[in-house]
N, C-alpha and C positions, 0 to 999 in steps of 0.2 A: 504494500500500500504506500510505502514511502516514495517509491518510484512515481506512482501516480500523483501523489501530492507535489512532488518536485516538478513534474512536467506541467501540471495545472498552474503552479505558482509561476513558472517561467512563461507560460502562455498568457498569463493574466495581463501582461503589458503589451500594448499595441506595437510599440517599436520593436520588441523582441519577435512578435509574430511577423512583422514586415521583414526583419532580418532573416528569419527562417525561410520565408518565401523567396527572398533574393538568393539565399544559399542553396535552395532547392534547384536553382537554375544553373549556378556556377560557383566554383570556389572563389573566394575573394579575400583580400587582405584588409586589415582594419581601416586603412586610409580610403580604400575604395568603398567600403561600407559606409564610413563616416561621411563621405562625399554625397551620399544619397539622402542625408538627414539634415535637419536644421538644429541638431543638437551637437554638442562638442564631441571631439574625438575621445576624451576621457569618459564621457557619458556612454558612448558606444562601447568602449572597452569594458565598462562595468556591465553593460547588457550582455556582452560576449562571455564574461566570466560567469554570469548567472546561467546562461545557456550551456556553457561548458560543465558547470556543476550538475546540471540536470541531465547531462550527457546527450543533449539534443544537437550538439555540434561536435565536430572533431577538428583538429588542425594538424597541419604538417609544416615544418620549417623549410623554407627555401632561402638560403642566404640569411639575411637579417629579417626577412618577412615571415609571418605566420599566415598561411592560407587556410581559411575556415571553410568547412563544408557541413551540410546537413547530415545528421545521423538520425534516420527515421525510426530506429529500433525502439527507443523509449515511448514513442507515440503508440506503438503496438500494445503496450501495457494499459494505456488509457483506452484504446479501442476495446480491449478485452473487458475492461471494467464497465465500459458503456454498453457492451452487448447485453448485459443483464437488463438494462433499462429499455433497450430495443425490444427484447422479448416481452418484458413487462407491458410496454405500451401496445405491442401487437395483441397480446391477450386481452387487454382492456378494450381496445377498439373492436376486436372480434366479438367480445361480450356485448358491447354497445350495439353493434350491427345486428346480432341475434335478437337482442331486446327490441330494437326498432322494427325488425321484420316480423316479430311475433305480435307486436302491438297493432299492426295494420289490420 
């Protein structure tokens, strides 16, 4: 459950979600990421640290630069957690459908 909490916490911020979308398309270094935002480079670095702690991103060093990439594996734990609610709502909606059809 800690993985799920960590991912939800990381996804709670709009800037971090935007960073993940960007990294889903290509690996980028911090300056390239920061150039897409109206926030400071240190603020982007803080967001990257949070994403790294939740394991939503990985990085590799090339020279002096770190290139960040999306790591979709932690999102799978959230997806598994959400499956329960998917099944829950399917059952509730099927029950409602049955009730409405019997009420006619």
